[in-house]
C-alpha positions in Angstrom: -11.6 5.8 7.6 -10.9 2.6 7.5 -7.6 2.2 5.5 -4.1 1.9 7.1 -2.9 5.9 7.2 -5.0 7.1 9.5 -3.9 4.1 12.0 -0.5 4.7 10.8 -0.9 8.4 12.4 -1.8 7.0 15.9 0.6 4.8 16.0 3.3 7.8 14.7 1.8 9.9 17.5 1.1 7.9 20.6 4.5 5.8 19.8 6.9 8.3 19.3 10.0 5.8 20.0 8.3 2.7 18.9 5.7 3.9 15.8 7.9 1.9 13.0 8.0 -1.9 14.9 4.2 -1.2 15.4 3.2 0.0 11.8 5.0 -3.1 11.0 3.4 -5.3 13.5 0.0 -4.0 12.2 1.2 -4.9 8.7 2.5 -8.0 9.2 -1.1 -9.0 10.7 -3.2 -7.7 8.0 -1.3 -9.1 5.4 -3.0 -12.1 5.4 -6.4 -10.5 4.9 -6.2 -11.1 1.3 -5.3 -14.9 1.8 -8.3 -15.5 4.2 -10.8 -13.0 2.0 -10.5 -14.0 -1.7 -11.4 -17.7 -0.7 -14.0 -16.6 1.6 -16.0 -14.1 -0.5 -15.7 -16.9 -3.4 -17.6 -19.3 -1.3 -19.8 -16.6 0.0 -20.8 -15.7 -3.6 -21.1 -18.8 -4.9 -23.4 -19.8 -1.4 -25.7 -16.3 -1.3 -24.9 -14.2 -4.2 -22.9 -11.7 -4.6 -25.7 -8.6 -2.8 -26.5 -10.9 0.1 -21.6 -11.4 0.7 -21.9 -8.2 0.7 -24.6 -7.7 3.0 -22.1 -10.0 5.3 -19.1 -8.2 4.3 -20.6 -5.4 5.2 -21.7 -7.4 9.0 -18.6 -8.2 9.9 -17.3 -4.2 9.2 -19.7 -3.2 11.6 -19.0 -5.5 14.2 -15.4 -4.7 13.9 -16.2 -1.3 14.4 -16.3 -0.6 18.1 -12.4 -2.4 18.9 -11.5 0.9 17.1 -14.0 3.7 19.3 -13.2 1.4 22.6 -8.8 1.2 21.7 -8.7 5.0 20.7 -10.0 6.1 24.0 -8.5 9.1 25.3 -5.7 11.1 23.9 -2.7 8.8 25.7 0.7 8.6 24.6 3.5 6.0 25.8 6.3 7.4 27.5 9.9 7.2 26.0 12.4 5.0 27.6 14.0 6.1 30.3 17.0 7.5 29.4 16.1 7.9 25.9 17.4 10.7 23.7 15.0 13.2 22.1 16.3 12.6 17.9 14.4 14.8 16.9 14.1 18.7 17.7 11.7 21.5 16.8 12.7 23.0 13.7 12.8 19.3 12.2 9.0 19.3 12.5 7.8 20.4 9.4 4.3 21.8 9.0 1.9 20.7 5.8 2.6 23.9 4.2 6.8 24.2 4.7 6.2 20.2 3.2 4.0 21.5 0.3 6.5 24.5 -0.2 9.4 21.6 -1.3 9.6 20.1 -4.2 9.7 16.1 -2.2 6.4 16.8 -0.9 5.5 16.9 -5.1 7.7 14.2 -6.3 6.5 11.5 -2.9 2.9 12.9 -4.0 3.3 11.7 -8.0 4.6 9.0 -6.8 2.4 7.6 -5.2 -0.4 8.7 -7.0 1.7 6.5 -10.2 1.2 3.5 -8.1 -1.9 4.0 -6.2 -3.6 3.9 -9.5 -2.1 1.2 -11.0 -3.0 -0.3 -7.7 -6.3 0.2 -7.8 -7.0 -0.9 -12.1 -5.3 -4.3 -10.9 -7.6 -4.9 -8.0 -10.3 -4.1 -9.9 -10.0 -5.8 -13.2 -7.8 -8.5 -11.4 -10.1 -11.2 -12.1 -11.0 -10.0 -16.0 -7.5 -10.3 -16.9 -7.1 -13.8 -15.4 -10.1 -15.1 -17.7 -7.7 -12.7 -20.8 -5.3 -15.3 -19.1 -7.7 -18.4 -19.8 -7.7 -19.2 -16.3 -11.0 -20.1 -14.6 -12.3 -18.1 -10.9 -10.8 -21.0 -9.5 -7.5 -20.9 -10.9 -7.8 -17.4 -10.5 -8.4 -17.7 -6.9 -5.4 -20.2 -6.2 -2.8 -17.3 -7.9 -4.8 -14.9 -6.0 -3.8 -16.5 -2.5 -0.7 -16.1 -2.5 -0.7 -12.1 -2.3 -1.2 -12.5 1.1 1.6 -15.2 2.4 3.6 -13.1 -0.4 2.6 -9.4 1.7 3.8 -11.1 5.4 7.2 -12.7 3.7 8.3 -9.4 2.7 7.1 -7.9 5.7 9.1 -10.4 7.8 12.4 -10.2 6.2 12.2 -6.5 6.3 11.4 -6.5 10.7 14.4 -9.3 11.1 16.7 -8.1 8.3 15.9 -4.5 7.1 16.7 -2.7 9.8 19.9 -1.2 8.6 18.1 -0.5 5.1 16.6 3.1 5.6 13.4 3.8 3.9 14.2 5.6 0.9 16.5 2.6 -0.2 13.4 -0.5 0.8 11.0 2.5 -1.3 13.8 2.3 -4.6 13.9 -1.5 -4.6 10.0 -2.5 -3.6 8.8 0.4 -6.2 11.4 -1.6 -9.0 10.0 -5.3 -8.2 6.0 -4.0 -8.7 6.8 -3.2 -13.0 8.8 -6.1 -12.2 5.3 -7.9 -11.4 3.1 -6.6 -14.2 5.8 -7.5 -16.7 5.4 -11.2 -15.7 1.5 -10.7 -15.7 1.5 -8.9 -18.8 3.6 -12.0 -20.8 2.7 -14.9 -18.7 0.0 -17.5 -19.0 2.0 -20.5 -17.6 0.6 -21.0 -13.7 4.1 -20.9 -12.8 4.4 -17.6 -14.2 1.3 -15.9 -12.6 2.3 -17.8 -9.2 5.3 -15.7 -9.3 3.8 -12.7 -10.4 1.6 -13.3 -7.3 4.6 -13.5 -5.2 6.4 -10.3 -6.7 3.2 -8.3 -6.3 2.6 -9.2 -2.9 5.6 -8.3 -1.6 6.3 -5.3 -3.4 2.3 -3.7 -1.9 3.1 -5.4 1.5 6.9 -3.0 1.7 5.5 -0.1 -0.3 2.9 0.2 2.6 5.6 0.0 5.1 7.7 2.9 2.6 4.8 5.6 2.6 4.2 5.3 6.6 7.6 5.4 7.6 9.2 8.2 4.7 6.8 11.4 6.0 8.0 11.4 9.7 11.3 10.1 8.3 11.6 13.8 5.5 9.1 16.0 8.0 8.8 14.7 11.5 6.0 12.9 13.3 4.2 16.4 14.5 2.2 17.0 11.0 2.5 13.7 9.7 -1.5 13.2 9.8 -1.7 16.4 7.4 0.9 15.9 5.6 -0.2 12.0 4.7 -3.2 12.6 4.3 -2.5 15.3 2.2 -0.2 13.3 -0.1 -3.6 10.1 0.3 -5.9 12.3 -0.8 -4.4 13.2 -4.2 -4.0 9.3 -4.7 -7.2 8.2 -3.8 -7.9 10.2 -6.3 -6.9 8.4 -8.9 -7.7 5.3 -6.8 -11.7 5.9 -7.6 -10.7 7.5 -11.1 -8.6 4.6 -12.2 -11.1 1.3 -12.1 -13.2 3.5 -14.8 -10.5 5.3 -16.5 -8.7 1.8 -17.7 -12.2 0.3 -18.7 -12.8 3.1 -21.3 -8.8 2.8 -22.1 -9.3 -1.2 -23.0 -11.6 0.2 -25.8 -8.2 1.8 -27.6 -5.9 -0.6 -26.2 -7.0 -4.2 -26.9 -7.2 -6.0 -24.2 -5.8 -6.4 -20.5 -1.6 -7.5 -22.4 -1.6 -3.9 -24.0 -3.0 -2.2 -21.1 -0.4 -3.9 -18.0 2.3 -2.8 -20.2 0.9 0.6 -19.9 0.4 -0.4 -16.4 4.2 -1.2 -16.0 5.2 1.9 -17.9 3.5 3.8 -14.7 5.6 1.5 -12.1 8.8 2.8 -13.4 7.5 6.6 -14.2 6.7 6.3 -9.8 10.2 4.3 -9.5 11.9 7.5 -12.0 10.4 9.7 -9.6 10.4 8.5 -5.9 14.5 7.9 -7.1 14.6 12.2 -7.5 13.5 13.0 -4.3 15.3 13.5 -1.1 15.5 14.5 2.1 14.6 18.2 2.4 17.3 20.2 4.0 17.0 21.3 7.7 15.0 24.7 8.4 16.8 27.5 9.8 
């Protein structure tokens, strides 16, 4: 319940005319999380040890939780601007059952499932993967702090330049960047190549959030966006939970992180191909 998806559902339902801008704004702010958290957690671990560091992070989350309860009180919605035309009609509002009857739902679900598996693997194995490239913890953190600024720059670029770009075209671009970033990580050992990986990875990870949150209301309407997005995310999150363990086991057969990263790059290409096959469902009669 602390992931982006519940927040995006609330934004989409409460701000029907402005949800795209709201989602982009939230992700712009959230993009700095990794920039702040990596050095902060490294500092906490060095000073307190990893168990007390976890307790400090848990306390921070508990202090933030009441803000959610305060902001989400009531079920109000922002009224549309005066004179705004209704852009969605009743037959465009697919239910979860209707969405699941079409192949587009399963293509998108498979796309985000593969992407989530690869992403979860990277986050879980990032530090030992950097170590396998000969980087110390301080050098690895110096590379990882580029994730946040790259996410924010990518989202700002979309906010300023990408308004005319539909979310399917954006998704194809972003899903092409992801395997390219993993290839750089697989072949690179020089700091400049690893920073390039961090930048491309950050841009892709920042923009895929926008793609994923907008493609469902674009394809299926806003009325049941929570159920449809929740079903897609629920399937993908199962692989997110399993990926660190499965890939740790796979490392034994692959002989190290280079083989694993090439495999994840292939998974990224597969997610790109699946997304390319997903088309907007035909209007229902």
